[in-house]
C-alpha positions in Angstrom: -4.9 3.9 15.0 -5.4 3.3 11.2 -8.7 5.2 11.2 -7.0 8.3 12.8 -4.2 8.1 10.3 -6.7 7.7 7.4 -8.7 10.7 8.6 -5.5 12.8 8.6 -4.4 11.7 5.2 -7.8 12.3 3.7 -8.0 15.8 5.4 -4.6 16.7 4.0 -5.5 15.7 0.5 -9.0 17.2 0.6 -7.3 20.6 0.8 -6.8 20.2 -2.9 -9.9 21.5 -4.7 -10.9 18.3 -6.6 -10.3 14.7 -7.5 -8.2 15.5 -10.5 -5.9 17.6 -8.5 -5.6 14.9 -5.8 -4.7 12.3 -8.4 -2.1 14.7 -9.9 -0.6 15.2 -6.4 -0.5 11.5 -5.8 1.2 10.9 -9.2 3.7 13.6 -8.4 4.3 12.0 -5.1 4.9 8.6 -6.8 7.5 10.1 -9.1 9.5 11.4 -6.1 9.6 8.1 -4.2 12.7 5.9 -4.5 12.4 2.6 -6.3 12.8 -0.6 -4.4 16.2 -2.1 -4.7 16.5 -4.9 -7.3 16.5 -7.7 -4.7 13.0 -6.6 -3.7 11.7 -6.1 -7.2 11.2 -9.9 -7.7 8.4 -12.2 -8.6 7.9 -13.0 -4.9 7.1 -9.4 -4.1 4.8 -8.9 -7.1 1.1 -8.3 -6.2 -1.1 -10.6 -8.3 -4.2 -8.9 -9.8 -2.5 -5.7 -10.9 -2.3 -4.7 -14.5 0.7 -2.4 -13.7 3.6 -4.4 -12.0 3.4 -3.5 -8.2 5.9 -4.8 -5.7 5.4 -4.9 -1.9 8.2 -5.7 0.5 7.3 -5.9 4.2 8.9 -6.5 7.4 7.9 -6.9 11.1 10.1 -5.2 13.8 9.1 -5.5 17.4 5.5 -6.2 16.4 5.2 -3.2 14.0 4.5 -3.7 10.3 6.7 -1.9 7.9 6.1 -1.9 4.1 7.6 -0.4 1.0 5.9 -0.4 -2.4 7.0 0.3 -6.0 5.4 0.4 -9.4 6.6 1.5 -12.8 3.6 3.7 -13.4 3.9 7.0 -11.3 0.2 7.4 -10.6 -0.1 3.8 -9.3 3.1 4.2 -7.4 1.6 7.3 -5.7 -1.7 5.4 -4.9 0.2 2.4 -3.6 2.3 4.7 -1.4 -0.8 6.1 0.1 -1.9 2.6 1.1 1.4 1.8 2.5 1.4 5.0 4.5 -2.0 4.0 6.0 -0.5 0.8 7.5 3.2 1.8 8.0 4.3 1.1 11.6 0.9 -0.2 12.8 0.8 -3.3 15.0 0.9 -6.3 12.7 -2.4 -7.5 14.3 -4.1 -4.3 13.2 -2.9 -4.7 9.6 -4.0 -8.4 9.7 -7.5 -7.2 10.6 -7.9 -4.6 7.8 -11.4 -4.3 6.5 -12.1 -6.1 3.1 -12.2 -2.8 1.3 -10.1 0.4 1.7 -12.6 3.3 1.9 -10.0 6.0 1.2 -10.8 6.2 -2.5 -14.4 7.0 -1.9 -13.6 9.4 1.0 -11.3 11.3 -1.4 -13.8 11.3 -4.3 -11.4 9.3 -6.4 -13.6 6.2 -6.8 -15.2 7.8 -9.9 -11.9 9.0 -11.2 -9.9 5.8 -11.0 -10.7 3.1 -13.6 -12.4 -0.1 -12.4 -9.4 -2.0 -13.6 -7.1 0.1 -11.4 -9.5 0.0 -8.5 -9.4 -3.8 -8.7 -5.6 -3.7 -8.7 -5.6 -1.4 -5.6 -8.0 -3.8 -3.9 -5.5 -6.5 -4.6 -2.7 -4.4 -3.0 -4.9 -3.8 0.0 -5.6 -7.6 0.4 -1.9 -8.3 -0.1 -1.0 -5.9 2.7 -3.5 -7.8 4.9 -2.1 -11.1 3.7 1.5 -10.2 4.4 0.6 -9.4 8.0 -1.3 -12.7 8.4 1.3 -14.8 6.6 2.6 -17.7 8.7 5.9 -17.1 7.0 6.1 -13.7 8.7 8.3 -15.0 11.6 10.8 -16.8 9.4 10.6 -14.4 6.5 10.2 -17.0 3.8 11.1 -15.6 0.3 7.7 -16.2 -1.2 6.0 -14.2 1.5 7.5 -10.8 0.8 8.0 -10.5 4.6 11.3 -10.2 6.4 11.0 -10.6 10.2 13.4 -8.7 12.4 13.6 -8.2 16.1 11.3 -11.0 17.0 
């Protein structure tokens, strides 16, 4: 299911003529997204390994993984939103078995446009998404996990 969603997202963004235009569109998208509420912009929700402060808040409802992200930098927020969109609503087991690396940057021709530091931070976000889905605290929604479990 994730692969089909990824293909559709890549196709939509490939309509734009080049990598710079795609990055601009993602930054504009990041500026339009609402911020996480203050109770989710906490140390427990921070993604380690990111230069820009990135927060992820996740929940599991009826076996489906739900995630919201936020960042103070509009471009990074747009890039994080794309990662969140790739996994939003998927079965938690599918998110838990994400591949080690997210191929979407390469597929969009952005891997040469995004700095190595930022790519490492985005890789940390990708790993954190997988980690949130595999966290043993997912059922009880422990505050350090970033997960809130509902409907289980």
